[in-house]
Structures are given as C-alpha cells and as structure tokens.
C-alpha positions as CSV (number, residue, x, y, z in Angstrom):
1,M,-40.6,232.9,86.3
2,K,-39.4,236.3,87.7
3,T,-43.1,237.8,87.1
4,K,-44.3,235.1,89.1
5,L,-42.0,236.0,91.5
6,M,-42.2,239.3,92.5
7,I,-46.2,238.6,92.1
8,G,-46.0,235.9,94.7
9,I,-43.3,237.9,96.9
10,G,-46.2,241.1,96.7
11,A,-48.8,238.8,97.8
12,A,-46.6,237.7,100.8
13,L,-46.2,241.3,101.3
14,A,-49.9,242.0,101.3
15,I,-51.3,239.7,103.3
16,G,-48.3,240.7,106.0
17,L,-49.9,244.4,105.4
18,S,-53.7,243.3,105.6
19,A,-53.4,243.5,109.3
20,C,-52.7,247.3,109.0
21,S,-54.9,249.9,109.1
22,K,-54.6,253.3,108.3
23,D,-56.6,256.1,109.8
24,E,-58.7,257.8,107.2
25,G,-56.4,260.9,105.6
26,Q,-53.3,260.7,107.8
27,G,-49.9,259.2,106.6
28,V,-48.1,256.5,108.0
29,V,-45.8,258.0,110.7
30,E,-43.0,256.8,112.5
31,N,-42.9,258.1,116.4
32,S,-40.1,257.3,118.4
33,A,-42.6,255.0,120.9
34,E,-42.5,252.4,117.9
35,Q,-39.3,253.0,117.1
36,A,-38.5,252.4,120.7
37,A,-40.8,248.9,120.4
38,L,-38.6,248.0,117.9
39,A,-35.4,248.3,119.5
40,G,-37.0,246.4,122.6
41,L,-37.2,243.7,120.6
42,V,-33.7,243.7,119.9
43,I,-31.4,241.3,122.7
44,S,-28.1,240.4,122.5
45,E,-28.0,236.5,123.7
46,K,-28.2,234.4,120.9
47,P,-31.3,232.3,121.2
48,A,-30.3,228.5,121.2
49,D,-31.8,225.6,118.5
50,A,-32.2,228.0,116.0
51,V,-33.6,226.4,112.6
52,S,-32.9,227.3,109.3
53,I,-35.8,228.8,107.7
54,V,-36.7,225.5,105.3
55,Q,-36.4,223.7,108.4
56,L,-38.9,225.7,109.9
57,R,-41.2,225.6,107.2
58,K,-41.4,221.9,106.4
59,Q,-42.4,221.4,110.5
60,A,-44.1,224.6,112.1
61,K,-47.9,225.4,111.8
62,A,-50.2,228.4,113.0
63,G,-49.9,229.1,116.6
64,D,-46.0,227.2,116.8
65,T,-43.5,229.2,119.2
66,V,-40.4,229.4,116.7
67,T,-36.5,230.3,116.6
68,F,-35.3,230.0,113.0
69,T,-31.9,232.0,111.6
70,G,-31.9,233.8,108.1
71,H,-30.9,236.8,106.3
72,A,-33.0,239.6,105.6
73,L,-32.6,238.8,101.3
74,G,-35.4,237.3,98.8
75,S,-36.8,240.6,97.3
76,R,-35.6,244.0,95.4
77,S,-37.8,245.2,98.3
78,V,-36.8,243.7,101.6
79,F,-38.5,246.0,103.5
80,V,-41.6,247.6,103.9
81,D,-41.5,251.3,104.8
82,G,-43.4,252.5,107.7
83,R,-44.2,249.3,108.8
84,A,-42.4,246.8,110.9
85,V,-42.4,243.7,108.2
86,M,-39.3,242.4,106.5
87,I,-38.9,239.5,104.2
88,M,-36.3,236.6,105.1
89,G,-34.7,234.3,103.0
90,D,-32.6,230.7,104.0
91,P,-29.0,232.1,102.7
92,E,-28.1,227.8,103.2
93,V,-30.6,227.4,99.4
94,L,-30.7,230.7,98.1
95,I,-28.0,233.1,96.5
96,S,-28.0,236.4,96.3
97,C,-27.5,238.5,93.7
98,S,-24.1,240.0,96.5
99,L,-22.5,236.3,96.0
100,I,-22.7,236.1,92.2
101,E,-19.5,236.8,90.8
102,G,-19.6,239.7,88.2
103,D,-23.3,240.4,88.9
104,N,-23.5,243.9,89.7
105,C,-27.0,244.1,90.3
106,S,-28.2,247.2,92.6
107,T,-29.8,245.0,94.7
108,P,-27.6,242.9,96.1
109,W,-30.0,241.0,98.0
110,D,-32.3,240.1,95.8
111,V,-33.0,236.2,94.6
112,C,-34.2,236.8,91.5
113,C,-31.4,234.7,89.3
114,E,-33.3,231.4,92.0
115,D,-35.8,229.2,90.6
116,P,-39.2,231.0,91.8
117,D,-39.9,227.5,94.1
118,E,-36.7,227.4,95.9
119,I,-37.5,230.8,96.7
120,K,-40.8,230.4,97.8
121,A,-39.8,227.0,99.9
122,S,-36.7,229.3,101.2
123,I,-38.5,232.7,102.3
124,V,-40.7,233.8,105.6
125,T,-42.1,236.9,106.0
126,V,-41.7,238.4,109.3
127,Q,-43.6,241.1,111.5
128,V,-43.9,242.9,114.8
129,L,-47.5,243.5,116.4
130,D,-48.7,246.2,118.9
131,G,-49.9,245.3,121.8
132,E,-53.7,245.6,119.9
133,G,-52.4,242.5,117.0
134,K,-51.7,245.2,114.1
135,I,-48.5,245.7,112.1
136,I,-46.3,248.4,114.0
137,K,-46.2,251.7,111.8
138,A,-42.2,252.3,111.7
139,G,-39.6,250.0,109.7
140,L,-37.5,247.8,110.7
141,K,-35.0,248.8,108.5
142,G,-31.8,250.3,110.7
143,V,-33.2,249.3,114.0
144,A,-29.9,248.2,115.9
145,G,-28.7,248.1,112.7
146,I,-30.4,245.8,110.8
147,T,-30.1,246.2,107.0
148,E,-30.0,243.8,104.3
149,L,-28.1,241.0,104.2
150,S,-28.5,241.3,107.6
151,D,-27.7,237.7,109.3
152,L,-30.7,237.8,112.1
153,T,-32.4,235.1,114.4
154,I,-36.0,235.4,114.9
155,V,-37.8,234.2,117.9
156,G,-41.6,234.4,117.5
157,E,-45.3,232.9,116.7
158,V,-46.3,231.4,113.3
159,A,-49.3,233.5,112.7
160,E,-52.5,232.4,111.8
161,K,-52.9,234.1,108.8
162,S,-50.0,231.5,107.5
163,T,-50.4,229.9,104.5
164,D,-47.7,227.1,102.5
165,D,-47.1,229.8,100.1
166,N,-46.3,232.3,102.7
167,M,-45.4,231.6,106.3
168,L,-46.2,234.9,107.9
169,I,-43.9,235.1,111.6
170,N,-45.1,237.4,114.4
171,A,-41.2,238.1,116.0
172,T,-40.9,238.8,119.5
173,A,-37.3,239.2,119.8
174,I,-34.5,239.8,116.9
175,Y,-31.1,238.6,117.5
176,L,-28.2,240.6,115.1
177,N,-25.7,237.4,114.8
178,Q,-22.2,238.5,114.7
C-alpha cells in the first residue's frame, strides 16, 4: 500500500515538474530574483472564504480561481529542491506522524499510516510559475518561514494539467497562518 502511495505522490510531483525546463549542461540555480518572486507571493492578510483541501478537490475544476487552507504534509518529501513545488494535505482528514503518540518517525509530516485512497483525496500539489508559465527554479521551503507542517492558506488557479488523481494548483498568493 505504501509503495502505491509513494508511486502516486511521485507521479504527482512528476506532473508538476513536467512544465520545468532545464538548460542543457547547467544545473538548477536559485537566484535572488527567483527567491524575491517567491517572497513577493507571501501576503500579510488572511484571505477570506478558504475551503479545506477535501472540499476543494470535490468542487474545483481546471481554470477555477480557488482559496484553500491546509498543511505542508503528505509525503516523505513535501518540498521539491530547487523548484517552487510542494505537497499540501488536509489536516482535518490526514493524521501526520507528528500527531501519532509514540511515533518517532524521522519525517513527522509524512502521512504513511493513512489509507492511500484517503491520502489521494486529501492532498494537492502547489506550484509557482514564472511569467512564461514555467515552474520557478527556487524552492518554497524557507520562504517566509514555510516548512514541513506549516499551516497555509493558498490563493491560486487549478492548473489545466490537473487530473482526478492529482490536483495541481498554480499559486498566486500564500498566507502563513499563525
């Protein structure tokens, strides 16, 4: 079951990364312009009318502008290094290892003990695109203090590449819930 879950999450990340382009012979470089662009997405006022991830997945479709709340959780690797991509899960449904008494998991944001179908229905992949529609080549981890298990509200658009198995959100604003 865990293998199927990891394959599904890996596929979700692969779909998110499929829009990336990498200059031949050059590695991914995070520069201050890309980091500044990510920092510019962080807003100081909480957006109104945010829905849960489960509600979002039930009602939103490609092209819809959405506002939702959730936690940076759901997998062993929540953030993609060098890319503005992360996984978010619905904390009303998913129980991270950090909340399981006696669990000494080295990745407390993982939800490996949950049912794979429940995980699939309760996570989304969030990405940030540049002006050309490509994923920004800078990681989201650390932007405005965002880390695993952060409670976030996201404003964005459901990507055209979204599927029933992988809802992909192009974020336009990020609020770190206090």
